[in-house]
Every structure is written in structure tokens, then in C-alpha cells.
C-alpha positions as CSV (number, residue, x, y, z in Angstrom):
1,X,-6.2,-8.6,9.1
2,X,-4.4,-10.8,6.4
3,X,-1.9,-10.4,3.8
4,X,-0.1,-7.4,5.5
5,X,3.1,-6.2,3.8
6,X,6.3,-7.4,5.1
7,X,9.2,-5.0,5.4
8,X,12.4,-6.4,3.4
9,X,14.3,-3.1,3.0
10,X,13.4,0.4,4.3
11,X,15.2,4.1,3.4
12,X,15.9,6.9,5.6
13,X,13.1,9.4,6.0
14,X,10.6,7.5,4.3
15,X,7.9,7.7,6.8
16,X,5.0,10.2,6.3
17,X,2.4,11.1,8.9
18,X,-1.2,11.4,7.8
19,X,-4.4,12.3,9.4
20,X,-7.0,9.6,10.3
21,X,-10.1,9.1,12.0
22,X,-9.7,8.7,16.1
23,X,-11.6,5.4,16.2
24,X,-9.7,3.8,13.2
25,X,-7.7,0.7,14.0
26,X,-4.7,-0.1,11.7
27,X,-2.3,-3.1,11.7
28,X,1.4,-2.9,10.8
29,X,2.1,-3.6,7.2
30,X,-1.4,-2.7,6.1
31,X,-2.0,-0.8,2.7
32,X,-3.8,2.3,3.2
33,X,-5.6,4.7,0.5
34,X,-5.3,8.6,0.5
35,X,-8.4,10.9,0.9
36,X,-8.6,14.5,1.4
37,X,-7.3,16.4,3.2
38,X,-3.9,14.4,3.7
39,X,-6.1,11.5,5.5
40,X,-5.1,7.8,5.3
41,X,-8.0,5.1,5.3
42,X,-8.1,1.5,5.1
43,X,-11.8,1.2,4.6
44,X,-13.3,0.3,1.1
45,X,-10.2,-0.1,-0.9
46,X,-11.0,-0.4,-4.6
47,X,-8.8,-1.1,-7.7
48,X,-7.1,2.2,-8.7
49,X,-7.5,4.2,-5.3
50,X,-4.8,6.5,-4.7
51,X,-2.0,4.9,-2.5
52,X,-1.1,6.7,0.9
53,X,1.4,4.1,2.2
54,X,1.9,1.1,4.5
55,X,1.3,1.2,8.2
56,X,4.5,1.6,10.1
57,X,3.1,1.2,13.7
58,X,-0.1,-0.6,14.8
59,X,-2.9,1.9,15.9
60,X,-5.7,0.8,18.1
61,X,-9.2,2.4,17.8
62,X,-9.2,3.4,21.5
63,X,-5.9,5.2,21.5
64,X,-7.5,8.7,20.8
65,X,-4.7,9.3,18.2
66,X,-5.8,11.0,14.8
67,X,-2.7,10.5,13.1
68,X,-0.8,7.4,11.5
69,X,2.6,6.9,10.2
70,X,3.0,5.2,6.9
71,X,6.0,4.1,5.0
72,X,6.0,5.6,1.4
73,X,9.1,3.9,0.0
74,X,11.2,0.9,0.5
75,X,11.1,-3.0,-0.5
76,X,8.2,-4.9,0.8
77,X,6.7,-8.2,0.2
78,X,3.0,-7.7,-0.9
79,X,0.4,-10.2,-1.9
80,X,-1.1,-10.5,-5.6
81,X,-5.0,-10.4,-5.7
82,X,-6.9,-13.5,-6.7
83,X,-6.4,-14.3,-10.6
84,X,-4.0,-11.4,-10.9
85,X,-0.6,-11.8,-12.5
86,X,2.5,-9.4,-13.0
87,X,6.1,-9.4,-14.8
88,X,9.0,-8.0,-13.1
89,X,9.5,-4.3,-13.8
90,X,5.6,-3.7,-14.1
91,X,3.8,-1.1,-11.9
92,X,1.4,-2.4,-9.3
93,X,-1.8,-0.7,-7.7
94,X,-4.1,-1.7,-4.7
95,X,-6.9,-4.2,-5.5
96,X,-8.9,-4.6,-2.1
97,X,-7.6,-4.9,1.3
98,X,-3.6,-5.5,1.2
99,X,-3.6,-6.9,-2.3
100,X,-2.1,-5.6,-5.5
101,X,-2.4,-6.1,-9.2
102,X,-0.8,-4.9,-12.4
103,X,-1.4,-1.3,-13.5
104,X,-3.4,-1.3,-16.5
105,X,-3.7,2.5,-17.7
106,X,-1.7,5.8,-17.8
107,X,-4.6,7.2,-15.7
108,X,-3.6,5.2,-12.6
109,X,-0.1,6.7,-12.8
110,X,-1.5,10.1,-13.1
111,X,-4.1,9.5,-10.4
112,X,-1.7,8.5,-7.6
113,X,-2.5,4.8,-7.6
114,X,0.6,3.3,-8.0
115,X,2.0,1.4,-5.1
116,X,5.4,0.6,-6.8
117,X,7.3,-1.6,-9.2
118,X,7.2,-5.3,-9.0
119,X,10.9,-6.8,-8.6
120,X,9.7,-10.2,-9.7
121,X,6.9,-12.0,-11.5
122,X,3.7,-12.8,-9.5
123,X,0.9,-14.9,-10.3
124,X,-2.5,-15.5,-8.2
125,X,-2.4,-14.9,-4.5
126,X,1.4,-15.1,-4.6
127,X,3.9,-12.9,-2.4
128,X,6.4,-10.9,-4.2
129,X,8.7,-8.2,-3.5
130,X,7.7,-4.7,-4.8
131,X,9.8,-1.4,-4.5
132,X,7.1,0.7,-3.0
133,X,7.2,4.3,-4.2
134,X,9.2,3.6,-7.1
135,X,8.3,3.8,-10.8
136,X,12.0,3.8,-12.0
């Protein structure tokens, strides 16, 4: 996998456990979307999908586990999508596998799509710091 999140700073008690498919494989730093019931998934991530978290520990498809631990807050380096831009302070959402773009509507905030707040300006394919789980 490419463009995994890099931990800069984490906070106590910021790891949440989700359900996942037994045969699923996740790499540390992968962005996951939320599905019902309390399930994290890394497949077919689209613009504006609800954000579950960032994988805290690698999971292989053969380990038989049906849960995954994800960071839900902290400061991480994330990669902007191709042709995307953002300003410091803007809220960002997922846009494909391990990529982010600026949020463009209130609906994305209400639907749980917000990954966090950009702490610096970013341009196409640039790596920026994001306060994950923060909208303030």
C-alpha cells in the first residue's frame, strides 16, 4: 500500500476497536471508512465516505482476527489527492485510498466524513500535517 499516515503526535485513549472481516489485511497507517455495524473497511473508499480511523497495528488476512484498532485522534502526516489543494485550518475528508481533499459541504461534516483539520496548506500529492479527529 502507499501513502500511509505517519504518526507525529498521539493522545492518550485515542485508539478505538472496530469489527472487520476475518480475511481482511490492513497496513499500519491506512485510512479506513466506517460501515454498519461498527465495522472498519479499507475497500472502495470514495470522496465523503464516513471516516473510522487510522490503522494502529498491521493486520494480516490469515490471522483470523475480526477486529482492528484505529487511531481516532492525534497529529498525522497525510497525503493530498492529485490536483487537490487546501489551506491551513480547512477540514479534510478521505478521497480514495489513503488520500485527502478539502471538505466542500456541511453535509460532509454531518455525515461523519471529516478526517480532521489541516495544520498547513497543501497542494496536489503533497504530504501535510492534519489534526485527526479535530474540527476546532
